[in-house]
N, C-alpha and C positions, 0 to 999 in steps of 0.2 A: 253861109258857112255850112259845110257838110256836117251830119252828126253820124255816130256810128255807136253801136252796142259795146257796153264795156265788159269785154270778154263774153263769157256764155250767160251773163245776167241779162235783164230785160231793161237795164239803165241806159239811157242814151246820153252820150257826151260829145261835146264839140270835137272836130277832128284836130283841133289844135287846143292844147292846154297851157294856159298861162302859168309861168313860174313866178313866184314872188320873192325870191331869196334876196334880191337886190333892195328890197324895200326896207327902209329904216336905218341903213348904213350907207351903201353906195348912192343912194338916191334918198331924199327927205320925203316926209309924208305928203306934200302937195304934188311933188313929182310922182310919186307912187300912185296917187289918185288918178292923176292924169293918164298914167299907164293903163290903170284899170279901166278909165272911161274910154280910152282908145280901143282897147281889147273888146269892151262890150259893143262899141259901135261897129267892130269888124265881125260880130257875131259869136265871140268866144264866150261859152257857158261854163267851162270847166277850169276851176282855179286850183292850184296845188301850192301848199306852204308846208311849213313845219314848226314845231314848237321851239326848236334851237335858232331858227333864223331871226336876224339877218345873217348871210353869209359873211365871214370874215370878222363877226363880233365875239364876244365872251359872255360870261354869266351876267354881266350888266346889261347887256343888249338882248340876252334870249327872250324870246317871246314878244318882242317889238313889232315883228312882221305880221304876227297873227292878230295884234291889236289894231294895226293899220287896216287889215283886211276886213277885220269885225266891224269897224266903224264904217268902212266904205259900203258893207253888205246891208246896212240897217235900211229897212224898207224895201228891200230887193232880194232877200235870202231865198224866196221860193224860185228866183229865176236862174239860179246857179248850183251847179254841183261842186261841192267844197271837198277838198282832200287835203288832210295834214298827216303829220307824221310824229312819232316818238321814238326816242332812244338816246340822244345826246344829252350831256349833263345838264340839268336845270337848276341844280343847287349844288351845295358844297358837301352833302353828305354822299356817302358811299352808295347809297340806295337811290339816289336822284338821279339815275340814268341807266341804261340798258333795258333788258325786256323781261325784267322779273314782274311777277303778278303786282308787287308793291309799287313799282315805278309805272306800270300801264294804269293801274287804277288811278294814282296821282295825277298822271299826265293827261289822261282824257278829260278830267274834270277841270283841270287848268286851261286846256285848250278851248273847252266850251266856254269857259268865262271870258277868255280873251277874244274869241271869234263872236261873242255875243249871239250864240246859237243854242237851240235845244239838241241838236244832233249833227254828227259829222257824216257826210255821204260815204266818204272812203277814208278809212283809218289804216295808216301804213306803218309797219316796222322800218325805220329809217335805215338800219343795218342789221345784220345777222349778230346775234350774241351767243357765241359758243359756250359761255359760262353759265347759261340758264337752260335748264331742260326744255325742249321744244313743247313738251306737254303742259308745262306750267305757262308758257308764253301763250299757246294756242288756247288753253282753258280760259285765261284771263280775257283774251280776245272774244271767246265766246260769251263770256258773262257781260261784256260791254254791249254786244250786240242784243242780247236777250234784255238787257236793260232798256234798249231803246235809245241809247247814247250814239250808236254806230249803225249805219245800214249795211256796209261792206267793209271787208277788210282785204288789205294788200300788203306787199313787202317791196323793199327797195335794196339794192346792192346785195341780194342773194345770189350765191352761185347755183347752177342748175341742180346739183345733187342735194343741196340744203332745200331748194324749193320743192323738189320731188319727195323728200323725206317729211316735210311739212304738209303736202297734200295727203300723204299716206296717213299719217298720224290723225289729220282731220277726219279722214274716212274711217279710221278704226274706231273712233270715238263718236262718229256723227256730229261733228263740231262743224261750224262755220267754217268754210275753206277760203283761202286766198283767191280773190278774184282778179288780181293783178300784180305786176312786177314792174318797178322802176330801176332799170339799169342805165348806166352810161351808154351812149351809142352815137356815133357819127362816122364820117368818112375818115376820120383819123384814129377811131377805136372800134373795130368790128368783131372782137373775139367772141362775143356772145352770140354771133350767128351759128356757131359750130355746135353748141349743146343747149344753151338756155332757150333760143327761140324755137328749135324744133320741139322742145319739151312744151312750151307754151302753146304752139299750134296744135299739139296732141291733145292737150289738157283744157283748151279754151281759155287760157289765161290772157287777159289783156296786158300788153307791153306799152308802157307810158315812158319812153325813153327822155332822159334829160341830156343836156349838153349837145343838141342836135348841130350846133355851129360851133362846138368846142370852145365854149366860153368867150367866143368872139375872135378865136383863131382863124375860123372860115369866113371872117368878113373880109380877110386879105388886107386889113389895115395896119397890122404890126410890122415893125422893122426890126430885124435880128441884130442890127448893129448898134441899137439904142436900148437903153433900159425901158421896162414896159411903162406905157403911159399912166399917169395918175388918174384915178377914177375908173380904171379897168380892174377886172378879176385878177389879173396878173400882178396887180400892185395893191390888193386890197387887205389889209390886216392880215390876220393868220391864214386867210385862204390864198394868199400869193404864192407861197411855196408849193401849195397842193397844185395849182393850176400851172406853175411854171414846170414842176415836175412832170406833169401829164402832157404838156405841148409845147414848152419853150425849148426846142432842140433843131439842130441844124437840119436833120432829115425831114423833120415836120414842116420847117419853113421851105424846104425844097419842094415837098409835096404840094404845099399851098401854092406855091409859085406856078406849079403845073395846073392845079385846079384853077386858078386865076384865069389862064389862058384858055382853058376848056369852056369856062363859064363866059368869058368874052366872046369866044367864037360862036357859042350857042345863043348869045344875046339875052343871056339871063344872069340877073346879080347873083354873086356867089352864095349870099346867105340863103337866097331863094332856092337855088339849085341844090345846096346841102340838104335843106329841110325836105324838098321834094324828092330827093334820092332816099332820105329815110322813111318817108311816108309809103314809097313804094315797095317796101318789104311786106310780105303778106301777113307777118306776125304783129306789126306795128299797129296801134289803135290810136294814139295821139301824142306826138311828140311835145314836150315841154319847152316852150319858148320864153325867153325873158327879154327885158328891156330895161336900159337905164333912161331912155328917152321915149316918148310915145311913138314918133315917127320911124323909130327902129321896127316897130311891128308891121309896118306895111310890106316890107320885103319877106319877112318870115311867113307871115299869114298867107301871103299871096301863093305860096308854095302848094296850097290845097287846090289851086286852079290849074296848076302846071301839069302838063303830061309829057313826061320825058320818053323820047323814042329810044328804042333798044340800042342803037348804035352809041348814043351818048351814055346810056347806063353801062354798057360794056366798057367804054373808055375809063368812065369813073371807077369802075371795079378793078380795071387792070391798073390803074395808077395808084390805088389805095390797097391793093391785093395783101402787101406785108402786114397791114394793119388788122387783117382779118385773121392771119396766121399767128400773130403776136410775136413776130420775129423782126419787125422793122428795126434797123439799126439806129444807134444813138451816137 
């Protein structure tokens, strides 16, 4: 497994990050531990989770994923870089969500308890919160870093202008700055190549993209003439609508059909090809790959060792160009 610096920090992370949002609902704890074991065997040392996981759950399940990861980490915490996130509702009070000082201070302590650790390597805002002043949020994050609870901070799902604004406010106050951003990015969603990625390259911000195989759409296994299969993200609790809105469209299926042919001609499994294409972008640090079965990691993690020739990359970019402009028809 290759390792790379996390942005302009000195922290080394594996070139692939294991996403855990399937743990605790889509798959049970024994299966989750099997996925973690498989990732460890393949050299992955970078784990990403969130306080609100598992995906598709509600308040009754929130925190379950961190608990599973925390139990697995016992006795091996020093061997892993652990990232988690806060923002989503964790209780019924109006202050039990968002990026306020109150919520961040509550959320970090709760995550530390669930993960059974003294510190978080990378603590991320899961979403932007326009209802809270950036200075309040960034000041709270500065305090959790100074308290030794967090080593580095990052964000997820931030637009380029909001990330730039946050970096500027941190510089004004001499506060700890974001070292990473976690955007959605894959062959079927490329819009962040236009503004966010150039900003990250200029500022030395690590890009840790999620959905590199589009929630399984880039496996090529889905059939547009049938309802989504049970057990997939397209049929998973309250996440089903989100994933169907993102990818369950005729034009996306048409594109995937073309990509399947390209992958077949290249002799590369489509999931491997999709992750390898993601890794090729100079802004990308470590794509986040997930799994509902351990063996699924073989194809995605194999992408680290795949070198794509320019003609193949040009073909992939040509077929998916509309998803870069954001004008792909539906």
